[in-house]
N, C-alpha and C positions, 0 to 999 in steps of 0.2 A: 309752570305749564312749558314743558320743552318747546323748542321749537319745531319739532317733529308734528308734535299734537295742534301747535298754531296751525300749520300749512295743510293738515289736513282739514283743521276746521274751517280755513278759508277756502280750499277745494269745496268742502260740502256746501258750503254756503252759495257761492258762486256757480256751482253744477248742479247741486241737488234740490233746489227749492222744494223740489217734492212732498219731502217729509214736511216740512213746515207746513205745507198747505193738506195734508195729512190724506195724501192720495197720490197714486203715482199713473203714467199717461202710458200706454200701448204704443209701441213700436212703430206706428202707421200716425202716431199724433191726429186723433180724431177729433181732439178738442173737450172730450169728455174723459172724466176719470175712468179708469177702467177698473180700479178695486178700491174702496178705500183701506187706509193705513189706521188700524185701531191695535193691532196685538204687534208690537216689535219686539225681537230677540236680539241682542249683539252678544257676540263670540271674543271681545275683546275689552279691556278697560277704557281704551281711548277712543273706542268707539261708540262706548255708553256716555262717554262724557261729550263728545260732539252731539248724541242726540237730547242730551241736556240742554246744551250749548244752544241747540235750535229751538229749543221750547216745545220739546215732543216729550219729555221725560215721562208724561201722565199714558202715553199709549206704549213705555216699555213695559212689557210682559215677565223678562227674564234676562237674566244674563251673568256673567260665570264669577266664580266665587272669588276672581280677584277682582273684582269690579266694587270699588267701593267709596268713589268721590263720583258727584257728589254726594253728598252722607246719604240722600232719600234712595241711591242705587242698593245700598245695602241693604234694604228690606224687599227688593225684588228677589222673584225665585229664583233659585241657582241651578244653572243647566251642566255644571260640571266647572273643568279647568279651561286652559286654553287651548289646548289639544286632546283634553280627555272629556268631551263633548257627552253628555248621557241622552241619548237619542230618544229614551222612553220619556225623558223629562220634556225635551223639546218638542216630542210629537204633542203629549197632551198639554202643552201651552195653545196649541194651534196660532202658531205667529201668522200674520198677514206678510211680514217682511223680517227676513232673517239679514243680519248685518255680518260681513266676515271679512277675513282675509284670503287671499289664495291658499296660503297653507290648510287651509279646513276645508278647504272643498274634496279633497280627496277621502276625508271621513265622511263627509256629508252626500256622497254621490247618491248613497240609497235615497235620500229626500229627493232626488233631485225630478221636478215634474210637480211634486206633489207641497212644495214650498216655493214662494219669490224669493229669490237671493240676491243681494246686492252685494259685490265685491270689490273692496277696495284695497287696492294694490299701495303697498308703503315703504315699502324696500329702500327706495330711492326717492331724491328732489322729483326726479324728472317723473316716477311710476304715482307721485302724488297730484303732480301737475298735469298728469294727462288723465 
């Protein structure tokens, strides 16, 4: 596992316990989960690995054709490649949460408002820790 992947995992463990709890909270932090996260789609191999590392692999509905670790990730529905996401397949999966990198957002802007996105900056250590 690369240092970059380890830092992302550490960040997600510290900052995003909502994935391991199975829900996320609205910005007002009402104390109640806004919506259960039962169907997650990841758009990069490292993000898939993080979901499994957090123990939420059973909630993973889809990932990219490059996501092959852990072995269970290979059997998930493939939504295309890193930057050539098949929007039709993605929409059919009806994800509660799409975890992506900033470079995915331009391609996915048509889905804004229809799905919940979690964008993980990853280009620098500063990005990861913020």
